[in-house]
N, C-alpha and C positions, 0 to 999 in steps of 0.2 A: 414832348419826349423830356424836355428841360425840368418841367414839373415832377413829372414820374420819375426821374432820377432823383429829384430833390426830395421827394416822398419816400423813396427807399433807403435813401442816406439817412433820413430822419428816424426811420423804422430802426434801421441798423444801430444807431446811436441810442434808442430806447432800449434795444434788447441787450446792448452792450452795458448799459448803465444798470440794468435791473439783474446784473450777476450777482450770485451770492458774494459776501464779505470775504475776500482773501483769493477768489477766483478771478480769471482773464479770461474774457469771451472771445474766441477766434472763430471768425466767419469763414465756412468752408461751402464748397459746391461739389457735386459728384461729378459733373462735367460741366464744359463751357456752355451749353445749350440751358441749363438749368436757371430759371430766373430768380428765385427765393433761396438765400443762403440759408445754410445750417448751422448752428453754434456749437461749439465744443466749448466746455469750461475747463480751464487748466489751471494749475497751482503747483508749487514745488511740493514734492512729498515730504512729509515731516514725519518722524517717529519719535519715541522717547529717548533719552539718552542711556546708553549702554544696552538697547534691545537688538537682539539677534535677528536682523532682518534680512529677507532676500532680496531688498531694494536699497542699493546703498544711498545714504543720505547726500543732498545737495547735487546728486546727479541723476535723481527720478523725477519725472514729470508725472503728475497724477491728472488724468484726462477723464471728465466725466462727460455724459451724453454722447457716447459713440455709436452712430447708427449701426444698425445690423449688416449691412453691406461693406462696411469697414473692416478690413483683414489686418493682420499685424504687418504683413508685406505693405499696404496701403499707408498705414500709419508710419512705418520705417522711412517710405518714400516723401511722406508728406512733411517729416521732420527732419529730413536728411540735410536740408539747406541750413539748419541750425547748428550742424556739428555731426560727428560720427554716432550713428545709434548703436550701442551695444546690443540691446535686446528689446523686445516689446511683448507684454504679457496682457491678453484681454481676457477678463473675469465678468461674470454675470452680476458680482455686487463687490463693493469695496470690502478686503480683507484685512486681517490684522497685520499681513506683511511678514509674518514670522517664516522662517526657511521650513519647508516641507520636502519630503521625500520626492525628488523628481521622477514622474514616471515616464518610462522610457519605451513602454510598449506600443506597438504601432496598431495592434489589432485590438486591445483590450483597454477598459478603463477611458474609452474616447467619450467626451462629453460634447454634444452640440448645444452651443448657447444662442438662444432667440431674444429678440427685442434689444432694446437700447443697453449697452453695456459700459462698463468701465475700463480703463488702460493704464499701464503702467510703463512709460518708456524712459529707458536707461540709456543716458547718454555716455560717450568716453570721458568727457571733460564736463566740469560744473557750468562752464559757459554756456553748453547747450541748452540749459533749462532757462537761462535769462533771455536767451535769444529766441527761444520758442515763445515765452510770454510776452516779447516784443512783436510778435508777428501780429498781434491785433491791431497795430498801426497801419498795416498793409491792406490791400483788397482781399476779397474772398479768395482762398486757397482753394485749389482743384485736386481732388483725392484721384480721380481717374484721368490720367494724361496719356499721351501717345507711348511714351517711354514706359510708363507704369501703368497699363490699362487694368481695370477691375471687371472681372468676368462678370455678366449678368445675363439672364435670361435661357436660352437654351445653350449656349456656350457654358455657363456655368452648371447647368444641369448635367451636361455631357461630363464635365471634369469631375462632379459631384459622383456620378455613377462610375466613371473609371476608377475614382479613389475607393468605391466600396467593394471592388472586384478583389477577392484576397487571393494573393499567391501562395499556394500549398506549400512549396518548399520553403519559403520564408516563414510561413506561419510555425511548420514543423521545428524549423531551426530556432525560433524564438521560445516554443514550448519545451524543447530539449535542454535549451539553455537555463530556462527557469527552473525545471526539474532537477538540473544538476546542482544548481545554487541551493535549491530546497533540502535535496539529498547531504548536502555538505553541511548546511545549517544543523540539520537534526543530528548528524554523526558528531558534529562538534558538541552539540549540547548533551547527547549521551556520553562521550568523552569526559565533559567536565562533570556529569553527574556522578559517574563511576569512579572519578578522581577524588570527588568531595565525599564519597559514601564512607560511613565509619569515622569521619573525621569531625570532631567537636568544631562547634563555632565559638565565637568570641566569649559566649556566655556558658560555654560549657555542654550545651545540649547536642545531641546527636541526631541526625534526621535519619528516620527510618522508613523505608519504602518497601511494598509488597510487591514482589516479582514472581511470576510463576513461569513454569515450563512453556506452556503453551497460553501467552496472554489473549484474551478475548477480543474480539473485534470491535471497534468503537460502536456505540449505539447510535441510532438514527435518531432524529428529533421525535418522530413518532414512537418509536420503543420507549424513549425518555417518558414521554406524556403517558404512556400506558403505565409504566412502573411508578410514576407519581400518583397516578389515579389510583391504582391497587394499594399503595402506601397510606394515601390519605382515607380510603374506605376503612382498612384496617385499624387504623388510628381512631376514626370517628366510632366505630364498634368497640373498642377497648377503654376509650375515653370516659373515666369516671363511673364503669360498668362495675358494680360488686366491689369498689374499692377499699371498703371496710368489711369485717366479718359480720356485723349486725346487718349490713345492706344484704350481704348473701343469705342470711336466716329470714330477712324479711321477704325476700324475692320467693324464697322456697314456700313459706306461710302464705303468700299471696297466690301462687301457683296450686298449692293444695286447696284454697277457700274456693277459687274458681272451678276446680274439679268436682267438688261438693256441690256447689250450686248447680252445676251442669247435670250432675246426678239427679238432684231434686228436681229440676225442671223436666227431665225425661221421664221420671216417675210419674209426675203429674200428667204429662201427655198420655202415657200409656194407660194410666186410670180414666181419663177423658175418653179415649178410644175404645176400652172396655165397656164403658157406660154407654156409648153410642153403638154398640155392638158390631163395630167395623173394625174389631181386631181380628187380624188373621195372620197369625204367626207361621202358618204352613200352606 
């Protein structure tokens, strides 16, 4: 038993030493029964100076090699001993860190990430990042504990199924709120356009728009494709066809020459049929 523990300790040291430059290897286990640890690679998240990032500098811990069963709540509980965790964001790959419009929809734009992932753990204070990196000196950390268990197996499937059931009233409320915001945005744009209509810009140009009493319905993609195909065919027929007057005259001459040639061929056929006495006009 002692030799096996020594071998495991040596293996852990080799894995920790093989971590990429700038990263610290943290040994974690899913539960107490798991024998072999899993290693998370962590470092302080750094961005260029002056960048408008969603993750504050000196307070964000960048985590690589996050296993699929590790949820934001599990990571928050794992690093809670290092300080108060403000937020945990799990992504399928590292991003630029620039601020993006936060998606608040509960039913739409949901993306399921599979496989190993990356995470951004934001602490309340900068000391949390340094404390998290110092966890490499401790033994393997447990992701699933009695106080913060991670659902697996049938319990996880039941939870996923329960989350997939849509509440019709809640969905209707979200759609109505979205449409109200959309109508408000359209009304503001129309009011702004009406206010700027006829007013010259900085260079003295006046924007002219065409509006009718009965504006047409927006075309579908299929209708747009049909219109483009018709325009393409029309353009191909007109392209360089009788562009000059002499081309028009030459076309007429060629047509007359073909008619004469066809007439002479028909005369020869008729003469041949008369010679063979097979000509029966009636």
